[in-house]
Structure formats: C-alpha cells, structure tokens
LOLUM-644809 format. One line per 4 residues: number of its first residue (from 0); their letters; for each residue y, z, x of N, C-alpha, C, O. Coordinates in Angstrom, 3 decimals, m for minus. Layout:
N
NUM = a = Y Z X Y Z X Y Z X Y Z X | ...
# end
This chain:
157
0 = mald = 111.299 107.792 73.981 110.477 108.048 73.204 109.892 106.808 73.087 110.509 105.879 72.565 | 107.804 106.577 73.878 107.397 105.349 74.474 107.756 104.353 73.291 108.836 103.933 73.708 | 107.570 103.791 72.239 108.349 102.967 71.340 109.147 102.331 71.558 109.215 101.103 71.593 | 110.034 103.279 71.775 111.441 103.012 71.962 111.136 101.828 73.525 112.150 101.469 74.125
4 = lapd = 109.941 101.396 73.972 110.202 101.080 75.420 109.493 99.389 75.197 108.465 99.274 74.529 | 110.008 98.440 75.681 109.372 96.905 75.697 107.826 97.358 75.965 107.364 98.481 76.170 | 107.082 95.855 75.875 105.957 96.231 76.186 105.354 96.590 77.685 104.284 97.043 78.091 | 106.435 96.211 78.222 105.645 96.030 79.520 106.118 97.044 80.251 105.669 97.273 81.374
8 = qral = 107.203 97.859 79.624 107.195 99.199 80.229 106.093 100.591 79.844 105.674 101.439 80.633 | 105.798 100.456 78.254 104.381 100.740 77.834 102.949 100.921 78.897 102.066 101.742 79.145 | 103.318 99.824 79.225 102.112 98.975 79.545 101.862 99.945 81.074 100.930 100.675 81.413 | 103.707 99.395 82.063 103.631 100.338 83.707 103.178 101.886 82.597 102.008 102.244 82.740
12 = raal = 103.959 102.655 81.666 103.604 103.984 82.035 101.827 104.168 81.419 100.947 104.902 81.869 | 101.781 103.367 80.454 99.811 103.676 80.497 99.545 103.784 82.072 99.304 104.850 82.638 | 99.626 102.439 82.753 98.976 102.908 83.961 99.173 103.862 85.029 98.324 104.242 85.836 | 100.431 104.221 84.943 101.191 105.476 85.526 100.022 106.715 85.196 99.785 107.499 86.116
16 = nsaa = 99.445 106.852 84.154 99.049 108.212 83.934 97.501 107.876 84.044 96.753 108.827 83.818 | 96.932 106.698 84.349 95.649 105.801 84.639 95.006 107.099 85.256 95.678 108.070 85.603 | 93.351 107.002 85.381 92.787 107.816 86.509 92.621 107.226 87.829 92.258 107.860 88.820 | 93.035 105.401 87.786 92.989 105.347 88.470 94.335 105.131 90.008 94.317 104.830 91.202
20 = frgg = 95.389 105.545 88.883 96.409 105.145 89.806 96.699 106.220 89.957 97.521 106.207 90.873 | 96.460 107.774 89.443 96.693 108.867 89.457 95.393 109.309 90.960 95.756 109.831 92.014 | 94.200 108.991 90.690 93.498 108.873 91.782 93.989 108.445 93.214 93.685 109.069 94.231 | 94.937 107.093 93.189 95.054 106.994 94.892 96.931 108.139 94.600 97.616 108.412 95.585
24 = vdgg = 97.221 108.438 93.635 98.165 109.340 94.317 97.503 110.560 94.857 97.933 111.021 95.914 | 96.167 111.326 94.043 95.729 112.748 94.760 95.262 112.280 96.345 95.299 112.953 97.375 | 94.841 110.961 96.154 93.932 110.444 97.395 94.974 110.550 98.782 94.819 110.736 99.989 | 95.942 110.353 97.991 97.434 110.111 99.427 97.025 108.862 99.802 96.883 108.626 101.002
28 = rwrl = 96.743 107.754 98.715 96.563 106.679 99.234 97.651 106.020 99.259 97.722 105.111 100.086 | 99.304 106.393 97.990 100.306 105.370 97.021 100.764 106.396 97.063 100.143 107.412 97.376 | 101.972 106.344 96.750 103.060 107.126 95.332 104.496 106.357 94.663 105.236 105.511 95.165 | 104.526 106.851 93.688 105.965 106.462 93.135 107.072 107.077 93.986 106.798 108.211 94.379
32 = idld = 107.703 106.823 94.186 109.022 107.113 94.774 109.778 107.866 93.336 109.886 108.969 92.800 | 110.206 106.409 93.151 111.253 106.299 92.029 110.778 104.878 90.925 109.946 104.049 91.292 | 111.681 104.795 89.164 111.001 104.186 89.023 113.057 103.831 88.133 113.706 104.519 87.346 | 113.266 102.933 88.586 114.646 102.200 87.322 114.241 100.821 86.956 114.623 99.752 87.431
36 = wpig = 113.472 101.044 86.105 113.180 99.831 85.368 113.765 98.255 85.296 114.450 98.346 84.277 | 113.858 97.395 85.579 111.614 97.064 86.143 111.912 97.289 87.515 111.810 96.230 88.134 | 112.190 98.102 88.127 112.043 98.190 89.650 111.505 99.901 90.268 111.882 101.049 90.033 | 110.927 99.561 90.748 110.048 100.851 90.906 109.307 100.575 92.571 108.642 99.595 92.907
40 = nfav = 109.785 102.114 93.658 110.036 102.008 95.254 108.487 103.087 95.180 108.392 104.121 94.520 | 107.894 102.751 95.661 106.098 102.382 96.067 106.288 103.049 97.626 107.239 102.881 98.388 | 105.190 103.776 97.815 105.072 104.004 99.323 103.783 104.200 99.283 103.305 104.978 98.457 | 102.855 103.382 100.360 101.724 103.008 100.544 101.289 103.246 101.960 101.490 102.555 102.959
44 = saag = 100.527 104.591 101.794 99.706 104.752 103.666 99.212 103.843 104.252 98.785 102.804 103.747 | 99.222 104.287 105.922 99.011 102.916 106.999 97.801 104.403 107.180 97.728 105.529 106.686 | 97.039 103.632 108.126 96.184 103.824 108.768 96.828 104.567 110.274 97.642 103.810 110.803 | 96.637 105.751 110.968 97.790 106.231 112.146 97.470 105.169 113.066 96.314 104.804 113.285
48 = rpds = 98.849 104.503 113.790 98.818 104.145 115.092 99.877 103.725 115.998 101.011 103.298 115.786 | 99.240 103.947 117.024 100.697 104.523 117.706 102.282 104.334 117.514 102.693 103.179 117.398 | 103.093 105.280 117.477 104.776 104.027 117.344 104.712 103.721 116.446 105.509 102.808 116.227 | 103.802 104.136 115.183 103.923 102.900 114.105 103.853 104.245 112.250 102.875 104.991 112.193
52 = psey = 104.569 104.293 111.438 104.953 104.799 110.770 103.414 105.208 109.817 102.320 104.798 110.202 | 103.567 106.011 108.631 102.038 106.660 108.267 102.244 106.185 107.167 101.289 106.417 106.426 | 103.025 105.631 106.692 103.282 104.914 104.984 104.677 103.877 105.121 105.688 104.049 105.802 | 104.303 102.708 104.174 105.072 101.769 103.911 105.944 101.501 102.777 105.359 101.142 101.755
56 = glri = 106.909 101.573 102.739 107.349 100.763 101.483 107.520 100.258 100.555 108.256 99.290 100.749 | 107.195 100.378 99.409 107.284 98.970 98.664 108.072 99.499 97.656 108.094 100.559 97.030 | 109.240 97.630 97.682 110.279 97.582 96.214 109.581 96.549 95.390 109.388 95.382 95.728 | 109.193 97.170 94.163 108.361 96.680 93.392 108.893 95.463 91.928 109.248 96.337 91.136
60 = dlsg = 108.961 95.097 91.720 109.512 94.580 90.697 108.749 94.152 89.332 108.846 92.930 89.217 | 108.250 94.547 88.590 107.572 94.449 87.288 107.814 94.496 86.329 107.293 95.186 85.453 | 109.086 93.418 86.221 108.907 93.167 84.779 108.054 92.006 84.166 107.598 90.971 84.652 | 108.024 92.371 83.347 107.034 90.882 82.386 105.206 91.516 82.541 104.286 90.764 82.220
64 = ypqq = 104.934 92.945 83.062 104.005 94.022 83.524 102.628 93.935 82.600 102.921 93.514 81.481 | 101.590 94.138 82.707 101.232 93.208 83.120 100.970 91.683 82.991 99.977 91.210 83.544 | 101.780 90.931 82.318 100.948 89.254 82.104 101.336 88.788 83.180 100.795 87.773 83.617 | 102.538 89.517 83.987 103.069 88.525 84.737 103.095 89.437 86.044 103.937 90.331 86.131
68 = apta = 102.033 89.174 87.207 102.195 89.909 87.912 103.265 90.211 88.801 104.145 89.380 89.026 | 103.250 91.720 89.497 104.286 92.255 90.140 104.247 91.440 91.380 103.253 90.843 91.791 | 105.528 91.471 91.991 106.472 91.136 93.244 106.392 92.243 94.077 106.293 93.223 93.340 | 106.384 92.580 95.236 106.775 94.058 95.847 107.556 92.946 96.902 107.437 91.729 97.045
72 = tpwd = 108.504 94.093 97.635 109.694 93.467 98.810 109.218 94.555 99.782 109.199 95.775 99.618 | 108.976 94.085 100.449 108.150 95.186 101.634 110.411 96.190 102.187 111.573 95.785 102.217 | 109.840 97.207 102.399 110.808 98.147 101.548 111.294 99.071 102.933 110.496 99.779 103.547 | 112.254 98.977 103.178 112.897 100.534 104.136 113.290 101.542 103.237 114.384 101.459 102.678
76 = lgln = 112.171 102.921 102.936 113.216 103.154 101.938 113.868 104.362 102.367 114.234 105.240 101.584 | 114.024 104.406 103.740 115.233 105.261 104.290 116.621 104.746 104.227 117.666 105.340 103.959 | 116.361 103.315 104.583 117.835 102.654 104.853 118.003 101.664 102.778 118.753 100.779 102.365 | 117.416 102.087 102.425 117.029 101.323 101.331 117.501 100.180 101.556 118.582 99.913 101.031
80 = alla = 116.954 99.352 102.249 117.211 97.930 102.472 115.684 96.628 102.714 114.532 97.011 102.512 | 115.864 95.786 102.967 114.824 95.026 103.036 113.979 95.208 104.118 114.749 95.007 105.056 | 112.619 95.522 104.723 112.315 96.295 105.588 112.389 94.925 106.601 111.911 93.818 106.351 | 113.338 95.454 108.155 112.740 94.790 108.698 112.224 93.759 109.884 111.321 94.550 110.153
84 = pdrr = 112.125 93.270 110.316 110.972 92.195 110.254 110.285 93.050 112.077 109.105 92.894 112.392 | 111.167 93.778 112.901 110.249 94.098 113.471 109.565 95.945 113.149 109.056 96.684 113.991 | 109.752 96.171 111.996 109.253 97.662 111.134 108.022 96.902 110.840 107.124 97.742 110.785 | 107.443 95.491 110.582 106.713 95.430 109.940 105.584 95.441 110.157 105.329 95.167 111.329
88 = pkgd = 104.255 95.759 109.178 103.143 95.609 109.791 102.711 94.288 110.687 103.036 93.103 110.615 | 102.023 94.865 111.373 101.387 93.618 112.138 99.353 94.046 112.227 98.624 95.038 112.203 | 99.239 92.542 112.332 97.986 92.675 112.285 97.215 91.290 111.746 97.608 91.014 110.612 | 96.174 90.301 112.284 95.354 89.591 111.366 96.177 88.637 109.916 96.918 87.716 109.574
92 = rvgw = 95.030 90.128 109.381 94.781 89.903 107.762 96.469 90.664 107.236 96.932 89.913 106.377 | 97.043 91.373 107.393 98.245 92.312 107.058 99.649 91.848 107.742 100.748 92.291 107.411 | 99.374 90.708 108.932 100.715 90.649 109.082 101.004 89.000 108.515 101.999 88.301 108.323 | 99.557 88.852 108.380 100.063 87.821 106.984 100.989 87.585 105.746 101.799 86.723 105.403
96 = vfrt = 100.416 88.936 105.154 100.528 89.410 103.903 102.016 89.299 103.768 102.712 88.624 103.010 | 102.365 90.328 104.916 103.469 91.242 105.341 104.592 89.787 105.735 105.742 90.159 105.501 | 104.582 88.660 106.121 105.421 87.687 106.873 106.495 87.421 105.916 106.783 87.293 104.726 | 107.129 87.408 107.700 108.577 86.970 107.535 109.711 85.442 107.438 110.881 85.114 107.243
100 = dwkn = 108.362 84.903 107.735 108.322 83.659 107.451 108.258 82.163 106.394 108.330 80.937 106.299 | 108.053 83.538 105.730 108.371 83.237 103.703 108.902 83.415 102.891 108.330 84.336 102.307 | 109.820 83.093 102.313 110.809 83.799 101.151 111.769 84.600 101.595 112.721 85.231 101.136 | 111.110 84.341 102.907 112.460 85.319 103.521 111.833 86.637 104.199 112.408 87.098 105.186
104 = gral = 111.282 86.933 103.962 110.010 88.117 103.772 110.634 88.557 102.640 111.447 89.357 103.101 | 110.780 88.549 101.427 110.938 89.317 100.193 110.510 89.408 99.357 111.091 89.804 98.347 | 108.528 88.867 99.448 107.701 88.667 98.870 106.177 89.520 99.637 106.103 90.269 100.611 | 105.356 89.117 98.909 104.140 89.276 99.771 103.138 88.588 99.551 102.461 88.537 98.524
108 = yapw = 103.003 87.958 100.659 102.086 86.121 100.174 100.568 86.677 100.372 99.951 86.819 101.427 | 100.080 86.997 98.802 99.048 87.512 98.836 99.094 87.144 97.067 100.062 87.045 96.314 | 97.494 86.987 96.788 97.052 86.231 95.531 97.398 87.496 94.291 97.466 87.297 93.079 | 97.564 88.683 94.937 98.100 89.444 93.886 99.763 89.666 93.503 100.207 90.535 92.753
112 = drva = 100.453 88.750 94.153 102.025 88.993 93.992 102.363 87.842 93.359 102.170 86.725 93.839 | 103.020 88.131 91.963 104.074 87.040 91.220 104.535 85.721 91.950 104.028 84.645 91.632 | 105.384 85.798 92.813 106.098 85.154 93.911 105.123 83.972 94.928 105.077 82.837 94.453 | 104.519 84.151 96.001 103.316 83.706 96.497 102.183 83.199 95.098 101.343 82.329 95.328
116 = lkgh = 102.276 83.794 93.792 101.118 83.339 92.785 101.735 81.576 92.261 101.222 80.466 92.120 | 102.814 82.059 92.142 103.758 81.022 91.385 103.491 79.833 92.450 102.751 79.043 91.863 | 103.805 79.269 93.972 103.431 78.628 94.608 102.457 78.286 94.644 102.376 77.058 94.657 | 101.214 79.005 94.679 99.791 78.136 94.843 99.233 78.656 93.731 99.021 79.851 93.529
120 = sdwp = 98.982 77.695 92.962 98.236 77.992 91.636 97.378 77.933 91.514 96.822 78.293 90.477 | 96.440 77.144 93.122 95.001 77.265 93.107 94.585 78.470 93.620 93.367 78.522 93.789 | 95.468 79.880 94.053 94.870 80.689 94.189 94.030 81.562 93.418 93.315 82.225 94.169 | 93.833 81.831 92.107 93.086 82.155 91.440 91.980 81.759 91.484 91.138 82.642 91.320
124 = nqhp = 91.390 80.184 91.734 90.206 79.927 91.481 89.711 80.090 92.907 88.553 80.083 93.324 | 91.111 80.271 93.701 90.026 80.623 95.796 90.062 81.714 95.952 89.254 82.130 96.782 | 90.921 82.693 95.317 90.895 83.876 95.244 90.606 85.506 94.393 91.186 86.592 94.393 | 89.303 84.893 93.676 89.128 85.403 91.688 89.528 86.904 92.061 90.354 87.551 91.417
128 = gdaw = 88.754 87.437 93.324 88.773 89.163 93.292 89.887 89.520 93.674 90.008 90.744 93.718 | 91.009 88.776 94.055 91.893 88.843 94.426 93.282 89.236 93.862 94.147 90.102 93.992 | 92.909 87.718 92.922 93.827 86.888 92.653 94.343 88.053 91.359 93.459 88.779 90.904 | 95.790 88.191 90.800 96.667 88.987 89.708 95.945 88.256 88.102 96.468 87.190 87.776
132 = hpgr = 94.927 88.740 87.253 95.658 88.078 86.416 95.787 89.743 85.074 95.507 90.809 85.623 | 96.089 89.822 83.861 96.647 90.323 83.165 95.768 91.471 82.318 96.177 91.988 81.278 | 94.755 91.710 82.819 93.488 92.926 82.912 93.922 93.427 84.333 93.000 94.223 84.508 | 94.570 93.505 85.304 94.928 94.427 86.120 96.154 94.931 86.066 97.081 94.564 85.343
136 = diaf = 96.126 96.015 87.067 96.640 97.474 86.593 97.803 97.283 88.581 97.755 96.532 89.555 | 98.481 98.261 88.225 99.727 98.666 89.255 99.073 99.483 90.492 99.496 99.478 91.648 | 97.717 100.331 89.892 96.305 100.243 91.126 95.661 99.295 91.663 95.321 99.447 92.837 | 95.393 98.343 91.126 94.396 97.170 91.843 95.580 96.359 92.838 95.257 95.724 93.842
140 = flgr = 96.633 96.471 92.481 98.095 95.928 93.381 98.025 97.022 94.548 97.346 96.855 95.561 | 98.637 97.921 94.349 98.943 99.056 95.338 97.735 99.128 96.655 97.935 99.232 97.865 | 96.140 99.005 95.720 94.595 99.462 96.056 95.057 98.112 97.456 95.213 98.343 98.655 | 95.184 96.647 96.675 95.152 96.192 97.862 95.918 95.435 99.221 95.690 94.439 99.908
144 = vhel = 97.098 96.662 99.176 97.764 97.309 99.991 97.304 98.011 100.930 97.307 97.857 102.152 | 96.948 98.712 100.336 96.099 99.601 100.750 95.473 99.422 102.209 95.748 99.637 103.389 | 94.280 98.802 101.256 93.437 98.273 101.724 93.382 97.357 103.368 92.578 97.225 104.290 | 94.633 96.921 103.047 95.148 96.134 104.523 95.461 97.336 105.551 94.938 97.631 106.626
148 = lnad = 96.320 97.812 104.949 96.845 98.614 105.852 96.232 99.506 106.277 96.901 100.421 106.758 | 94.477 99.662 106.294 93.380 101.189 106.555 92.727 99.520 107.232 91.676 99.803 107.808 | 92.870 98.669 107.293 91.552 98.182 107.591 91.600 98.546 109.271 92.387 99.349 109.773 | 90.311 97.565 110.193 90.301 97.683 111.231 91.060 97.029 111.879 91.381 97.534 112.955
152 = dytg = 91.909 95.113 111.385 92.332 94.254 112.414 94.175 94.619 112.703 94.991 94.052 113.429 | 94.357 96.279 111.398 95.364 96.221 111.253 96.395 96.997 112.341 96.616 98.145 111.956 | 97.006 96.697 113.467 97.569 97.180 114.883 98.938 98.469 114.314 99.117 99.587 114.796 | 99.240 98.212 113.871 100.487 99.000 112.967 102.189 98.075 113.509 102.561 97.187 112.742
156 = i = 102.601 98.209 114.101 104.400 97.769 114.104 104.587 97.324 115.910 105.680 96.960 116.346
# end
C-alpha cells in the first residue's frame, strides 16, 4: 500500500507514473530496468555511433528524492558492475559528465547529480536550467542524460 511507503518512495512512484516519465519510456528515450529501493537501474538510449551501444545503464540512488538530487553511477547492466572507463560515452560534454577521473567515476559530474552538487555549491546559480531542485523529477534527470547521449558531439565509446 502506498501509504506504507516513505515520502521519497511515494514521490518516486508518482514520478514513475507521470506523463513526462511515461513519455520518455514510450518514446524509447529511457526505461526502468528494476527498482530495489533506494536503488533504481535505468537504461538511457544513445544515438547510433560505430561500435557503440544503443543505450547506457545508470544505477541511480534515489534516497531523499526529490528533496535531494539523485546520484547516478554509470553502470554495466550486463555485468551488474561499474561501467569500465573504455565503455563510457565520449564527446565534449558527455565525456565531461561521464568522466572517470572524478570520484572514481562513481557519479555524474553534472549539476543535476547529488554528489557533484555537494562539491559545487555555486552550480545552482551558474546553471539554473540544469541544476537539481525539489521541483525536478526523474524524467528531468534522465532527460538531461538523454540529451547528452544524443547530441552531435557524442562520439560513442
């Protein structure tokens, strides 16, 4: 019963049933693989590039959602492990977000990721359109990643 769920779980459940999230699923932009609270495994589609996957996995910690931003670890869904550096998406912007030289590659270097935001208190003012705030939802988070993986400067792996 939904009333037995913690507030963050109820908020996520509502977001997963929202038109924005469902639209991303129906449009093939992302999908939920599984959810074992507070961790959700998602796949986000990527533009076709030679010898590169059609989607990338994210293991997202959703604790405190939406008051706290989610934090995503690039994830190898087949191996159920951290995505290897040579399998990460490359390109100007996407390469910066999926970098491996920051936090051992265990979080996205982006203003919508909890771990990155903690270390960059100025980002909400510098990137108001991209920074997480409690009015954002999981579709916003996944949408930002989808945009990067489908941008012209994304070069594949």
